C-alpha positions as a printed Julia matrix, in Angstrom:
391×3 Matrix{Float64}:
   0.0     0.0     0.0
   1.4     3.38   -1.01
   2.31    5.85    1.79
   3.64    8.62   -0.44
   0.43   10.65   -0.76
   0.42   13.78    1.4
  -2.28   13.58    4.07
  -5.33   15.74    3.35
  -6.35   18.53    5.68
 -10.05   19.3     6.11
 -12.01   22.43    7.0
 -13.37   22.01   10.53
 -16.06   24.67   10.1
 -17.42   23.04    6.94
 -17.61   19.69    8.71
 -19.31   21.27   11.75
 -21.9    22.94    9.54
 -22.6    19.74    7.62
 -22.97   17.56   10.69
 -25.15   20.15   12.4
 -27.67   19.57    9.6
 -27.77   15.9    10.6
 -28.54   16.94   14.17
 -31.31   19.22   12.89
 -32.8    16.2    11.08
 -32.53   14.03   14.17
 -34.43   16.51   16.3
 -37.06   17.39   13.72
 -35.72   20.94   13.68
 -35.92   23.04   10.52
 -32.75   22.87    8.45
 -30.08   25.34    9.62
 -31.37   25.66   13.19
 -27.81   25.23   14.45
 -26.45   27.52   11.72
 -28.75   30.37   12.78
 -27.91   29.71   16.43
 -24.19   29.91   15.58
 -24.7    33.17   13.68
 -26.55   34.84   16.57
 -24.02   33.59   19.13
 -21.17   34.85   16.96
 -22.7    38.33   16.6
 -23.31   38.61   20.36
 -19.72   37.51   20.99
 -18.38   40.13   18.59
 -20.45   42.86   20.31
 -18.85   41.88   23.61
 -15.39   42.05   21.98
 -14.42   38.66   23.39
 -11.08   37.02   22.67
 -10.87   35.07   19.42
 -10.22   31.84   21.33
 -13.39   32.27   23.39
 -15.4    33.22   20.3
 -14.16   30.1    18.53
 -15.27   27.81   21.37
 -18.7    29.47   21.5
 -19.0    29.01   17.72
 -18.1    25.31   17.89
 -20.51   24.72   20.78
 -23.31   26.5    18.9
 -23.12   24.1    15.97
 -23.09   21.04   18.22
 -25.19   22.2    21.18
 -27.87   19.55   20.54
 -25.47   16.68   19.93
 -26.8    14.88   23.01
 -30.46   15.4    22.15
 -31.16   12.72   19.55
 -34.33   10.78   20.17
 -32.45    7.58   20.95
 -30.07    9.15   23.46
 -32.93   10.89   25.28
 -34.66    7.56   25.68
 -31.6     5.72   26.92
 -33.02    5.66   30.46
 -36.28    6.72   32.15
 -34.73   10.0    33.33
 -33.45   11.08   29.95
 -36.54   13.13   29.05
 -35.04   16.01   31.02
 -33.46   18.74   28.9
 -30.54   18.66   31.32
 -29.78   15.05   30.48
 -29.1    15.79   26.84
 -26.74   18.57   27.88
 -24.78   16.14   30.04
 -24.65   13.58   27.23
 -23.62   16.35   24.86
 -20.66   17.29   27.04
 -19.46   13.68   27.16
 -19.71   13.35   23.37
 -17.85   16.64   22.89
 -15.02   15.28   25.04
 -14.57   12.4    22.59
 -13.91   14.83   19.73
 -10.97   17.16   19.04
 -12.57   20.21   20.64
 -11.64   22.1    23.8
 -13.01   21.34   27.24
 -14.38   24.88   27.27
 -16.61   24.17   24.25
 -17.82   20.99   25.97
 -18.71   22.96   29.11
 -20.71   25.46   27.04
 -22.77   22.55   25.67
 -23.35   21.28   29.23
 -24.59   24.65   30.5
 -26.59   25.86   27.5
 -29.98   25.05   29.06
 -29.19   26.54   32.47
 -30.2    30.04   33.48
 -27.42   32.59   33.72
 -27.61   32.49   37.52
 -27.1    28.72   37.56
 -30.7    27.75   38.36
 -30.61   24.34   36.66
 -30.78   20.67   37.52
 -27.48   19.98   35.78
 -25.21   22.76   37.06
 -24.7    24.83   40.16
 -23.22   28.32   40.17
 -23.21   31.0    37.49
 -23.17   29.69   33.92
 -20.04   30.49   31.88
 -20.42   33.53   29.65
 -20.16   31.39   26.51
 -23.07   29.25   27.69
 -25.11   32.37   28.52
 -24.62   33.57   24.94
 -25.48   30.15   23.54
 -28.61   29.92   25.66
 -30.03   33.19   24.34
 -29.1    32.36   20.74
 -30.7    28.9    20.97
 -33.89   30.12   22.66
 -34.23   32.96   20.18
 -34.06   30.48   17.31
 -36.65   28.13   18.81
 -38.89   30.99   19.96
 -39.66   32.76   16.71
 -42.84   32.05   14.75
 -41.79   30.06   11.67
 -44.83   31.26    9.76
 -43.1    34.66    9.57
 -39.5    35.5     8.86
 -37.2    36.94   11.49
 -37.16   40.43    9.98
 -40.93   40.82   10.38
 -40.81   39.69   14.02
 -37.87   41.68   15.29
 -39.93   44.1    17.43
 -41.75   41.24   19.11
 -38.47   39.34   19.65
 -36.78   42.38   21.18
 -39.65   42.76   23.65
 -39.54   39.05   24.46
 -35.8    39.21   25.21
 -36.07   42.45   27.27
 -38.78   40.9    29.49
 -36.38   38.08   30.36
 -33.43   40.31   31.17
 -32.15   39.7    34.72
 -34.36   36.61   34.86
 -33.69   34.07   32.13
 -30.91   35.96   30.39
 -27.82   37.78   31.61
 -28.18   41.58   31.35
 -24.73   41.76   29.76
 -25.71   39.25   27.06
 -29.09   40.92   26.47
 -27.47   44.33   25.89
 -24.93   42.78   23.52
 -27.74   41.08   21.6
 -29.75   44.3    21.35
 -26.66   46.12   20.06
 -25.89   43.44   17.45
 -29.5    43.12   16.32
 -30.09   46.88   15.98
 -28.7    46.59   12.46
 -31.18   45.49    9.79
 -28.37   43.35    8.37
 -28.54   41.05   11.42
 -32.12   40.04   10.65
 -31.65   39.94    6.89
 -28.66   37.64    7.31
 -30.76   35.23    9.38
 -33.26   34.8     6.54
 -30.62   34.75    3.79
 -30.51   31.35    2.01
 -26.72   31.78    1.85
 -26.24   32.17    5.61
 -23.46   29.56    5.48
 -21.58   31.76    3.0
 -22.06   34.78    5.26
 -20.66   32.83    8.2
 -17.66   31.75    6.15
 -16.65   35.4     5.81
 -16.9    36.26    9.53
 -16.28   33.0    11.41
 -13.28   32.49   13.72
 -10.44   30.59   12.1
  -7.86   30.02   14.82
  -7.78   26.24   14.37
 -10.04   25.79   11.4
  -8.07   22.92    9.83
  -8.27   19.35   11.09
  -6.33   16.26   10.08
  -7.47   12.74    9.25
  -7.16   11.47   12.81
  -9.4    14.29   14.05
 -11.95   13.66   11.28
 -12.02   10.0    12.31
 -12.63   10.94   15.96
 -15.62   13.04   14.9
 -16.9    10.32   12.56
 -16.74    7.71   15.32
 -18.89    9.88   17.6
 -21.49   10.45   14.89
 -21.47    6.74   14.01
 -22.4     6.04   17.63
 -25.19    8.62   17.46
 -26.49    7.07   14.23
 -26.37    3.54   15.61
 -28.12    4.55   18.83
 -31.13    5.71   16.81
 -32.48    2.16   17.18
 -31.65   -0.61   19.65
 -31.47   -2.92   16.63
 -28.63   -1.01   14.99
 -26.46   -0.24   18.03
 -23.28   -1.43   16.29
 -24.25   -1.31   12.61
 -22.09    1.56   11.32
 -19.01    0.42   13.2
 -19.64   -3.12   12.02
 -19.75   -2.01    8.38
 -16.57    0.03    8.96
 -14.77   -3.0    10.4
 -15.74   -5.13    7.4
 -14.58   -2.44    4.97
 -11.27   -2.12    6.83
 -10.68   -5.84    6.32
 -11.68   -5.6     2.66
  -9.6    -2.48    1.92
  -6.19   -4.2     1.45
  -7.75   -6.47   -1.17
  -8.55   -3.67   -3.61
  -7.12   -0.33   -2.46
  -3.48    0.74   -2.76
  -3.25    4.09   -0.92
  -3.66    5.16    2.71
  -5.82    8.08    1.56
  -8.33    5.74   -0.1
  -8.42    3.48    2.97
  -9.1     6.49    5.19
 -11.9     7.74    2.93
 -13.44    4.28    2.85
 -13.5     4.08    6.65
 -15.12    7.52    7.02
 -17.69    6.61    4.35
 -18.53    3.39    6.19
 -18.86    5.11    9.58
 -21.18    7.79    8.14
 -23.06    5.85    5.45
 -26.3     5.93    7.47
 -25.99    9.57    8.57
 -29.26   10.38    6.8
 -31.04    7.76    8.92
 -31.17   10.35   11.69
 -34.09   11.8     9.69
 -36.1     8.54    9.95
 -38.54    8.4    12.91
 -37.64    5.82   15.54
 -41.07    4.22   15.34
 -40.43    3.42   11.67
 -36.98    1.93   12.34
 -38.31   -0.2    15.21
 -41.63   -1.23   13.68
 -42.08   -5.01   14.16
 -44.42   -5.48   11.2
 -44.3    -4.71    7.5
 -43.72   -1.05    6.65
 -46.43    0.86    4.84
 -45.49    2.36    1.46
 -45.29    5.79    3.13
 -42.98    4.47    5.85
 -40.71    2.76    3.33
 -40.43    6.05    1.43
 -38.99    7.6     4.6
 -36.44    4.79    4.81
 -35.52    5.22    1.15
 -34.74    8.91    1.68
 -31.9     8.31    4.14
 -29.04    7.76    1.64
 -30.16   10.93   -0.14
 -29.64   12.92    3.06
 -26.34   11.17    3.73
 -24.97   12.29    0.38
 -26.44   15.79    0.66
 -24.86   16.38    4.08
 -21.44   14.91    3.31
 -21.36   16.75   -0.01
 -21.09   20.06    1.86
 -17.52   19.29    2.96
 -14.64   19.95    0.58
 -12.49   16.85    0.33
 -15.49   14.58    0.91
 -16.35   14.32   -2.79
 -15.4    10.62   -2.9
 -16.62    9.89    0.62
 -20.14   11.13   -0.16
 -20.39    8.8    -3.17
 -19.09    5.74   -1.35
 -21.36    6.46    1.63
 -24.48    7.63   -0.19
 -24.75    4.88   -2.81
 -24.93    1.86   -0.49
 -28.55    1.1    -1.46
 -27.96    1.26   -5.21
 -28.1    -2.04   -7.12
 -25.85   -3.15   -9.97
 -28.93   -3.45  -12.23
 -29.95    0.17  -11.55
 -32.94   -0.84   -9.46
 -31.78    0.53   -6.11
 -32.45    3.87   -4.47
 -32.46    6.86   -4.31
 -30.75    7.52   -7.69
 -31.34    4.18   -9.48
 -27.66    4.23  -10.34
 -26.06    1.19  -12.03
 -22.57    2.53  -12.79
 -21.09    1.78   -9.36
 -17.42    1.84   -8.4
 -15.74   -1.11   -6.69
 -15.9     0.72   -3.34
 -19.62    1.45   -3.76
 -20.34   -2.19   -4.66
 -18.42   -3.47   -1.66
 -20.05   -0.93    0.66
 -23.45   -2.29   -0.43
 -22.3    -5.85    0.22
 -20.89   -5.0     3.66
 -24.08   -3.11    4.58
 -26.32   -6.03    3.63
 -24.15   -8.58    5.44
 -23.99   -6.51    8.62
 -27.76   -5.9     8.54
 -28.6    -9.57    8.02
 -26.42  -10.71   10.91
 -28.06   -8.18   13.27
 -31.38   -8.62   15.04
 -34.31   -6.69   13.61
 -37.76   -5.98   15.11
 -39.35   -8.4    12.61
 -36.71  -11.21   12.78
 -33.79  -12.58   14.72
 -30.14  -12.23   13.71
 -28.87  -14.6    11.03
 -25.75  -16.72   11.05
 -22.95  -15.86    8.66
 -23.86  -18.89    6.54
 -27.52  -17.86    6.32
 -26.59  -14.28    5.42
 -24.26  -15.38    2.6
 -26.97  -17.69    1.22
 -29.43  -14.79    1.02
 -26.77  -12.52   -0.5
 -26.04  -15.1    -3.19
 -29.72  -14.96   -4.06
 -29.41  -11.18   -4.34
 -26.48  -11.72   -6.74
 -28.74  -13.82   -8.97
 -31.32  -11.02   -8.84
 -28.61   -8.53   -9.97
 -28.85   -6.57   -6.74
 -25.37   -7.28   -5.37
 -21.98   -7.6    -7.03
 -20.94  -11.31   -7.28
 -17.24  -10.5    -6.81
 -18.1    -8.49   -3.71
 -19.99  -11.38   -2.12
 -17.04  -13.67   -2.89
 -14.57  -11.19   -1.36
 -16.55  -10.69    1.84
 -16.42  -14.42    2.52
 -12.62  -14.1     2.74
 -12.71  -11.58    5.6
 -15.7   -12.45    7.8
């Protein structure tokens, strides 16, 4: 395997923005909830003239503030319905990624009042968390039937009434100063808000390496797999199979890395599928199956927002395409070797896992079914042969 290729560097802010869309899907939030929260938090931070390091940690926390709030994680135990629980889970997940402890603490505190009146934390909330709290509540408060610009007077009154109560007076005054400009509100409703953020975002440590990308991907794979008790190790299982297959057909470390990230994140779009559909014990209705069929579309859309993920998005997003062109969502037949093997690994891992409508299958049973899918022109015959060498 060749080691001569220079390791790629990735844009952390692009990856944060992309993955925040997956969290929006998981929570049933409108697209760009986290993006608008990050914009508001950034503008408040700039009004307060905070240090660039502090601004950067607030910005990171804003994109990932709901990382602990997926439906599956909230239901992990009877007490998890509390908003404080998802903040605690969020902090622990942040600690597993290449972000500062300060950003993790902001995620922990973002649902506490500025005076520390919360179930999760005692004492005064850090300033970054106070900013994040106002930005998040502002975003969830506004009436989505109207745009922000038309509601600004009502929102100002709403924020002022909560000064010295819910919100820190310092943060409220900074918000009122930042939002006095019409541009603030027009930016929030601009379809190119991501582009606006790119011009003003903090960039102290905006580049991340492959190891850091993998750390982030492992955390999101765990979030994806926890969506259903039946898929608690699916993404990591597919990634392990692809790692064993990689030396058989890839000759560069860069390709092996991209294959692993694609495998870890191939079901990212499944965060958009309701848990009751994933866990349904009986046959899915046509409408429910349409929701399932949309998940690779969202996977590819989200990963396609990151420069350097051009190959990763294809390898991840085409795992339900068939070699006869009868798969979904693109009905694509011209599949690369990596895409064909990803589909094979995904099917094998799924068949050997328990599902609400059946038990887990043995390796022998799974291969028998996959050979039938080869005859139906759904799976690549060479791929099914190769997988038998590594399982």
